[in-house]
C-alpha positions as CSV (number, residue, x, y, z in Angstrom):
1,V,-5.9,1.0,25.3
2,C,-5.3,-2.7,25.5
3,K,-3.9,-3.5,29.0
4,I,-2.9,-7.1,28.5
5,A,0.6,-8.2,27.5
6,V,0.7,-9.2,23.8
7,D,3.4,-10.1,21.4
8,L,1.7,-8.7,18.3
9,G,3.3,-9.6,15.0
10,F,2.2,-8.2,11.6
11,L,2.9,-10.1,8.4
12,V,2.1,-7.8,5.5
13,D,1.7,-8.5,1.8
14,G,3.8,-6.1,-0.3
15,S,3.2,-7.9,-3.7
16,G,2.7,-6.0,-6.9
17,S,-1.0,-6.6,-6.9
18,I,-1.5,-4.4,-3.8
19,E,-0.9,-1.1,-5.7
20,F,-2.2,-2.5,-9.0
21,Q,-5.7,-2.7,-7.3
22,G,-5.4,1.0,-6.5
23,K,-2.6,3.6,-5.9
24,G,-2.0,4.2,-2.2
25,N,-3.3,0.8,-1.1
26,F,0.1,-0.1,0.5
27,G,0.0,3.1,2.5
28,R,-3.6,2.3,3.6
29,I,-2.3,-1.0,5.0
30,L,0.5,0.7,6.9
31,N,-2.0,3.2,8.3
32,L,-4.2,0.3,9.5
33,I,-1.2,-1.2,11.3
34,K,-0.2,2.2,12.9
35,S,-3.8,2.6,14.1
36,L,-3.8,-0.9,15.7
37,V,-0.4,-0.3,17.3
38,S,-1.7,2.9,18.9
39,F,-4.3,0.8,20.9
40,F,-1.5,-1.1,22.8
41,E,0.7,-0.2,25.7
42,V,4.1,-0.8,24.2
43,S,7.0,-1.5,26.5
44,R,9.2,-4.5,27.4
45,G,6.8,-5.6,30.1
46,K,3.6,-4.9,28.2
47,S,3.0,-5.3,24.5
48,R,5.7,-5.9,22.0
49,I,5.3,-5.4,18.2
50,G,7.0,-7.2,15.4
51,F,6.8,-6.7,11.6
52,V,7.6,-8.8,8.6
53,L,6.9,-7.7,5.0
54,F,6.7,-10.2,2.2
55,S,6.2,-10.6,-1.5
56,S,8.2,-13.2,-3.4
57,R,10.3,-13.5,-0.2
58,P,10.0,-12.4,3.4
59,I,11.6,-9.1,4.5
60,P,12.1,-8.7,8.3
61,I,11.4,-5.1,9.3
62,F,11.8,-5.5,13.1
63,G,11.4,-8.1,15.8
64,F,9.7,-7.9,19.2
65,R,12.9,-6.8,21.0
66,R,13.9,-4.1,18.6
67,Y,11.7,-1.2,19.9
68,S,10.3,-0.5,23.3
69,S,8.2,2.6,22.6
70,K,5.2,3.3,20.4
71,V,7.0,6.4,18.9
72,Q,9.9,4.2,17.7
73,I,7.6,1.7,16.2
74,L,5.4,4.2,14.4
75,R,8.6,5.9,13.0
76,A,9.9,2.5,11.8
77,I,6.6,1.7,10.0
78,D,6.8,5.1,8.3
79,Q,10.2,4.0,6.8
80,V,8.8,0.8,5.3
81,R,9.1,0.8,1.5
82,Y,6.8,-1.1,-0.9
83,P,8.7,-4.1,-2.4
84,R,6.4,-5.4,-5.2
85,G,6.9,-9.0,-6.5
86,G,4.9,-12.2,-6.0
87,T,2.8,-13.5,-3.2
88,R,4.4,-16.4,-1.3
89,I,2.4,-16.6,2.0
90,G,3.6,-20.1,3.0
91,N,7.2,-19.1,2.8
92,A,6.4,-15.9,4.7
93,L,4.5,-17.8,7.5
94,E,7.5,-20.2,7.9
95,F,9.9,-17.3,8.1
96,T,7.7,-15.4,10.6
97,R,7.4,-18.4,12.9
98,N,11.2,-18.6,13.1
99,Y,11.8,-14.8,13.2
100,L,9.1,-13.8,15.7
101,F,7.6,-16.8,17.5
102,K,10.4,-19.3,17.9
103,Q,11.5,-18.2,21.4
104,R,9.4,-19.1,24.4
105,T,7.6,-16.1,25.7
106,P,6.7,-15.3,29.3
107,R,3.6,-17.3,30.2
108,K,1.4,-14.3,30.7
109,R,2.1,-12.9,27.3
110,K,-0.3,-13.7,24.5
111,Q,1.1,-14.3,21.0
112,V,-0.8,-13.0,18.0
113,L,0.0,-12.7,14.3
114,V,-2.1,-10.5,12.0
115,L,-1.6,-11.4,8.3
116,I,-2.8,-8.9,5.8
117,T,-3.0,-10.0,2.1
118,D,-4.8,-9.1,-1.1
119,G,-4.1,-12.2,-3.1
120,I,-3.8,-15.9,-3.5
121,S,-0.5,-17.5,-2.4
122,Q,1.8,-18.8,-5.1
123,D,2.9,-21.5,-2.6
124,R,1.2,-23.9,-0.2
125,V,0.1,-22.3,3.1
126,G,-1.3,-25.2,5.0
127,P,1.9,-26.8,6.5
128,A,3.5,-23.5,7.5
129,A,0.3,-22.2,9.0
130,S,-0.1,-25.5,11.0
131,R,3.4,-25.2,12.4
132,L,2.9,-21.6,13.3
133,K,-0.4,-22.3,15.1
134,A,1.3,-25.2,17.0
135,T,3.5,-22.7,18.8
136,G,0.3,-21.3,20.5
137,T,0.2,-18.3,18.3
138,E,-3.2,-16.9,17.6
139,V,-3.4,-16.1,13.8
140,F,-5.8,-13.6,12.2
141,A,-6.0,-13.5,8.4
142,V,-7.2,-10.3,6.8
143,G,-8.2,-10.5,3.1
144,V,-8.3,-7.1,1.4
145,G,-9.7,-6.3,-2.1
146,K,-11.2,-8.8,-4.5
147,N,-8.4,-11.3,-5.3
148,Y,-7.9,-13.2,-2.0
149,R,-9.2,-16.8,-1.6
150,R,-11.4,-17.1,1.5
151,R,-10.6,-20.9,1.8
152,Q,-6.9,-20.0,2.0
153,L,-7.5,-17.5,4.7
154,Y,-9.4,-20.1,6.7
155,Q,-6.4,-22.5,6.3
156,I,-4.1,-19.8,7.7
157,A,-6.2,-18.4,10.6
158,T,-6.8,-20.0,14.0
159,D,-10.4,-20.5,13.1
160,R,-13.2,-18.9,11.0
161,K,-13.7,-16.1,13.6
162,H,-10.1,-15.1,13.0
163,V,-10.8,-14.3,9.3
164,V,-11.7,-10.7,8.3
165,T,-12.3,-9.5,4.8
166,T,-12.8,-5.9,3.5
167,S,-12.1,-3.6,0.6
168,F,-9.1,-1.2,0.5
169,S,-11.4,1.8,0.9
170,M,-13.1,0.3,4.0
171,L,-9.9,-1.0,5.6
172,M,-10.0,1.3,8.6
173,T,-13.5,0.1,9.5
174,I,-12.1,-3.2,10.7
175,I,-9.8,-1.7,13.3
176,L,-12.1,-1.8,16.4
177,A,-13.2,-5.4,15.7
178,L,-9.5,-6.5,15.3
179,K,-8.4,-4.6,18.3
180,K,-11.1,-6.1,20.4
181,Q,-10.4,-9.7,19.3
182,V,-6.6,-9.3,19.7
183,C,-7.0,-7.7,23.2
184,Q,-9.2,-10.5,24.6
185,R,-7.4,-12.3,27.5
186,Q,-8.1,-15.8,26.3
187,K,-8.1,-16.9,22.7
188,V,-11.3,-16.2,20.7
189,G,-13.5,-19.3,20.7
190,E,-12.1,-20.8,24.0
């Protein structure tokens, strides 16, 4: 279990291509998130979890203050429905910065966003990613499947060490590496 205080946000691609690449892929992504959440001590004083879904537009699922227990969060994730649509990552990053990371957090609390996508954004990601990283948020970019563009993931992530790629069938194999990186006291690479 991760003992440090983290504001951990998830930004999840719900575009049409997710299920097009294989039935059940959206559920696999949600299972990855639930497994990651289970590694953290969730409470107002410890880790807080936020969730934004996106396709053609961002869909806020819950912010950091909404739930203060792991059980509530896991239940809320189970209620998430697959939206379909396009892939507008830039718009989603901008929305997430305002929705999850706009307010100042207590100094001891680390801010992390994990983006999970299977495709190429239909809008520009660079400016929104830069504004998000300027808040001090550490950004991980997870590319799943065959259609993501690695260069775009590098633009979004804090640095190259924050980019993870895998197939949908191997999605669960990245959990320990992600958990370890998110749970480090200082930012990776410092």
